[in-house]
C-alpha positions in Angstrom: -0.1 0.3 0.4 2.7 2.5 0.5 4.3 2.4 -3.1 1.0 3.2 -3.9 1.0 6.2 -1.9 4.3 7.3 -2.6 4.7 7.0 -6.5 1.5 8.4 -6.2 3.0 11.7 -4.4 6.3 11.1 -6.2 5.8 13.9 -8.5 4.9 16.4 -6.2 8.4 15.9 -4.0 6.6 14.0 -1.1 6.8 10.4 0.7 3.8 9.0 1.9 6.0 9.4 5.6 6.8 12.6 5.0 2.5 14.0 4.0 2.2 12.2 7.6 4.6 14.6 9.6 3.5 17.6 7.3 -0.2 16.7 8.3 0.2 16.6 12.0 2.2 19.7 12.6 -0.4 21.2 10.8 -2.6 19.7 13.2 -0.5 20.7 16.3 1.3 23.5 14.8 3.8 25.0 17.3 4.2 21.8 18.9 7.4 20.5 19.6 9.7 17.6 17.6 9.7 15.4 20.6 5.7 15.5 21.0 5.0 14.9 16.7 7.3 12.1 17.3 5.1 10.8 19.9 2.7 11.5 18.0 3.4 10.0 14.7 5.0 6.9 17.2 8.7 8.0 15.2 12.1 7.7 16.3 14.0 10.3 16.6 16.7 10.0 13.9 14.0 9.6 11.1 11.0 12.7 12.7 15.3 14.9 11.9 15.7 13.8 8.9 12.3 13.9 7.6 11.6 17.6 9.2 15.0 18.5 7.7 13.6 17.5 4.6 10.6 19.9 5.1 12.0 22.5 6.1 14.7 22.8 3.3 12.1 22.7 1.2 11.0 25.7 3.0 6.8 24.0 3.9 7.7 24.0 7.8 10.1 26.9 9.9 11.3 25.0 13.0 11.6 27.7 15.6 13.9 28.0 19.1 12.0 29.3 22.1 13.3 31.8 24.3 15.6 29.7 26.3 17.5 27.8 23.3 16.2 24.3 24.8 13.1 23.8 22.6 11.7 24.0 19.0 8.5 24.6 17.8 7.4 23.1 14.9 5.1 25.6 12.2 3.8 25.1 8.8 5.1 27.6 6.1 2.3 29.1 3.6 4.2 27.1 1.0 3.7 23.9 3.3 -0.5 24.2 3.4 0.0 25.0 -0.4 1.9 22.0 -0.8 -1.2 20.4 0.9 -3.3 21.9 -1.3 -1.7 20.1 -4.5 -1.1 17.2 -3.3 -4.8 16.2 -2.4 -6.0 14.8 -6.3 -3.1 12.3 -6.1 -3.4 11.6 -2.5 -7.4 11.1 -3.3 -6.8 8.9 -6.8 -4.4 6.8 -4.1 -7.3 5.8 -1.9 -9.4 5.7 -4.8 -6.8 2.4 -6.3 -6.1 1.2 -2.8 -10.2 0.8 -2.3 -10.3 -0.8 -5.2 -6.6 -3.6 -4.9 -7.8 -3.7 -1.5 -12.1 -4.1 -1.8 -14.1 -1.5 0.6 -14.2 -4.1 4.0 -11.4 -4.2 4.4 -9.8 -1.0 3.1 -12.5 0.8 5.6 -11.5 -1.8 8.8 -8.1 -0.6 7.7 -8.9 3.1 7.7 -10.7 2.5 11.2 -7.9 1.2 12.8 -5.8 3.3 15.0 
């Protein structure tokens, strides 16, 4: 399944893991990397690597708090634009996945947390 999503997102410069991260950043705007790591159940190295890619592409911005001990992660306007841009590709990948798995299995998987 990951291959279906990654192929749909490739023309937009994203992998499914990066899309998940970008979406989580949108939902937790101003959250810390530690919070994102916990929310997505990502190892620190995976989170750091993917955050660096998103920051390099200017889809997110990391901001240190005044104490310098923690960071907040914010989505940028370009990041919001990217999410809108990929929506049709995501929907197409969802349709392919539903067809491949069948409605019952697709719906069951969608309900899992």
